[in-house]
Structures are given as structure tokens and as C-alpha cells.
C-alpha positions as CSV (number, residue, x, y, z in Angstrom):
1,M,0.1,0.4,-0.1
2,D,2.6,2.4,0.5
3,K,3.6,1.5,-3.1
4,L,0.1,2.4,-4.0
5,K,0.4,5.8,-2.2
6,E,3.9,6.2,-3.3
7,K,2.4,5.8,-7.1
8,I,-0.9,8.0,-6.4
9,N,1.6,10.6,-4.6
10,N,3.8,10.3,-7.8
11,L,0.5,10.6,-10.2
12,K,-1.0,13.7,-7.8
13,L,2.7,15.2,-8.2
14,D,2.4,14.4,-12.1
15,A,-0.9,15.9,-12.1
16,E,0.1,18.9,-10.4
17,K,3.3,19.2,-12.8
18,W,0.8,18.6,-16.1
19,Q,-1.8,21.0,-14.4
20,E,1.1,23.7,-13.8
21,K,2.6,23.1,-17.4
22,S,-1.6,23.2,-18.4
23,D,-2.2,26.4,-16.6
24,D,1.2,27.7,-18.1
25,L,0.5,26.7,-21.6
26,A,-3.3,28.4,-21.1
27,T,-1.8,31.2,-20.3
28,K,0.8,30.9,-22.8
29,I,-2.3,30.1,-25.5
30,K,-3.9,33.1,-23.8
31,E,-1.0,35.3,-24.4
32,L,-0.9,34.4,-28.2
33,E,-4.7,35.0,-28.7
34,Q,-4.1,38.2,-27.4
35,E,-0.9,38.5,-29.5
36,N,-3.1,37.3,-32.4
37,L,-5.7,39.8,-31.5
38,D,-2.8,42.9,-31.6
39,K,-1.4,41.4,-34.9
40,D,-4.8,41.2,-36.1
41,H,-6.1,45.0,-35.2
42,Q,-2.7,46.1,-36.2
43,I,-2.9,44.1,-40.0
44,Q,-6.5,46.2,-39.8
45,A,-4.8,49.4,-39.1
46,L,-2.4,49.3,-41.4
47,T,-4.8,48.2,-44.1
48,R,-7.2,51.0,-43.8
49,K,-3.8,53.0,-43.4
50,N,-2.8,51.6,-46.8
51,Q,-6.4,52.4,-48.8
52,V,-5.6,55.9,-47.2
53,L,-2.5,56.3,-48.7
54,E,-4.1,54.6,-51.8
55,E,-6.7,57.0,-51.9
56,Q,-4.2,59.7,-51.1
57,V,-1.8,58.6,-54.1
58,E,-4.9,58.5,-56.4
59,K,-5.6,62.3,-55.6
60,L,-2.3,63.1,-55.8
61,E,-1.8,61.4,-59.8
62,T,-4.9,62.9,-60.2
63,D,-3.6,66.5,-59.1
64,L,-0.6,65.7,-60.7
65,G,-2.4,65.3,-63.9
66,T,-3.8,68.6,-63.2
67,V,-0.6,70.5,-62.6
68,K,1.1,68.6,-65.5
69,Q,-1.8,70.2,-67.7
70,T,-1.9,73.3,-66.4
71,A,2.2,73.6,-66.8
72,D,1.6,72.4,-70.2
73,E,-1.3,75.2,-70.5
74,S,1.3,77.7,-68.9
75,H,4.0,76.8,-71.2
76,S,1.2,77.1,-73.7
77,L,0.5,80.5,-72.9
78,K,3.8,81.6,-72.4
79,T,5.0,80.6,-75.8
80,T,1.9,82.7,-77.2
81,N,2.7,85.7,-75.3
82,E,6.6,85.3,-76.7
83,N,5.2,85.2,-79.9
84,Y,2.8,88.2,-79.1
85,S,5.6,90.1,-77.7
86,K,7.7,89.6,-81.1
87,K,4.9,90.9,-83.0
88,N,4.1,93.5,-81.1
89,Q,7.7,94.7,-81.3
90,V,7.9,94.2,-84.9
91,L,4.8,96.0,-85.3
92,E,6.3,99.3,-82.9
93,E,9.3,99.1,-85.2
94,E,6.6,99.6,-88.1
95,L,5.0,102.0,-86.5
96,E,8.3,104.1,-85.8
97,E,9.5,103.8,-89.2
98,A,5.6,104.8,-91.0
99,D,5.8,107.8,-88.2
100,K,9.4,108.6,-89.9
101,N,7.9,108.0,-93.2
102,L,4.9,109.9,-92.8
103,K,7.1,113.2,-90.9
104,E,9.2,112.9,-94.1
105,T,6.5,112.9,-96.4
106,T,5.0,115.6,-94.3
107,A,8.1,117.9,-94.6
108,K,8.2,117.3,-98.4
109,L,4.5,118.3,-98.5
110,R,4.9,121.3,-97.3
111,E,7.9,121.9,-99.3
112,T,6.2,121.1,-102.7
113,D,3.0,123.2,-100.9
114,I,5.6,126.3,-100.6
115,K,6.9,125.6,-104.2
116,A,3.5,125.4,-105.5
117,E,2.5,128.8,-103.9
118,Q,5.5,130.3,-105.2
119,L,5.1,129.0,-108.7
120,E,1.1,130.1,-108.5
121,R,2.4,133.7,-107.6
122,K,5.0,133.3,-110.4
123,V,2.5,132.2,-112.5
124,T,0.0,134.8,-112.0
125,S,3.1,137.3,-112.3
126,L,4.0,135.9,-115.6
127,E,0.4,136.3,-116.4
128,A,0.1,140.1,-115.9
129,E,3.2,140.4,-117.7
130,K,2.2,138.3,-120.6
131,D,-1.4,140.6,-120.5
132,D,0.7,143.8,-120.5
133,W,3.0,142.5,-123.7
134,E,0.0,141.6,-125.0
135,K,-1.4,145.5,-124.6
136,K,1.9,146.8,-126.0
137,F,1.7,144.4,-128.5
138,E,-1.8,145.7,-129.7
139,E,-0.4,149.0,-129.3
140,L,2.5,148.5,-131.6
141,S,0.7,146.7,-133.9
142,A,-1.9,149.6,-133.9
143,K,1.2,152.1,-134.4
144,Y,2.1,150.0,-136.9
145,D,-1.0,149.7,-139.1
146,S,-1.3,153.2,-138.3
147,A,2.4,154.0,-139.4
148,K,2.0,151.8,-142.5
149,A,-1.1,152.9,-143.6
150,E,0.3,157.0,-142.9
151,L,3.4,155.4,-145.3
152,D,1.1,154.1,-147.7
153,E,-0.4,157.5,-147.9
154,I,2.7,159.3,-147.9
155,S,3.5,156.6,-150.8
156,Q,0.7,157.7,-152.8
157,Q,1.2,160.9,-152.6
158,L,5.0,161.1,-153.9
159,E,3.8,158.9,-156.5
160,A,1.0,161.2,-157.4
161,I,3.4,164.0,-157.7
């Protein structure tokens, strides 16, 4: 019986060891389950964070596309602005040249007007002189005709003598 008691005691000791091991393993299982639960929460948090980051990436890609389009439009506008600036500069140079030509033409026109006035006065003066010469010619023609008639008369009188 002693052996039996000893065996029972050994079995009790073994049972206590196994109970301790069981308790340790149960504690370890609870710890592992808690770790597993924590890891699941971390996975869920990281998954959510990943989704948020993917949404941000999509938004940033959309914004990037908009920025690229705006940059292209800006470049296009810059090129157009440069072209207009060049055209404006060319037109300003043409305007300056036209203004210079206009001033020269205006000066020549004034000179021509002055010469025309001088020539008109000269024409008026020559016409007056021509009228005077015509009067003198008529007077001289009349004197000539009168002198010729007188000469003819004297010639006839001399012939009659």
C-alpha cells in the first residue's frame, strides 16, 4: 500500500506538474491569442492606412495630372505671350518707321506746297506780264498799222506827184 500511496502521490505530483504545464500553456495560449488579436488589429489598422494612402496616391496622381496640364497650358501661354511680344515689337518698329516716313512725307508736302505757292505767284506774275506784253503788242500793232497806213498814204502822194 505504501507503494500505492507512493504511486498516487507520484501521480498527484505528475498531475500537479501537468496542471502547472496546462496552466502555463493556457496562459501562453491566452498571450498568443492576445498577440494574435493585437496583430489582427495592427493588420486592420495597416490595411486602413494602406487604403488611405492609396486614396491619397490617387488624389495626388489626379492633382499631378492637373498640375501637368496647367504647366502645359502655362508653357503654351508663355509661348503665345512670347509670340505676341515679338509681333508687338515688330509692329512697334513698323509704326516707328511709318511715323518717320509720315514726318518725311509731311515735310516734303510742306516744301511742295511752298513751291506750288511760289509757282502760282510766278504764274500770276507771268500772266500779268503776258497781258502787259499783249497790250503793248496791240498798241504797237495799232501804231504799226497806223504808220503803215500813213506810209502808204505818203507813198501814194509821192507817186501822185
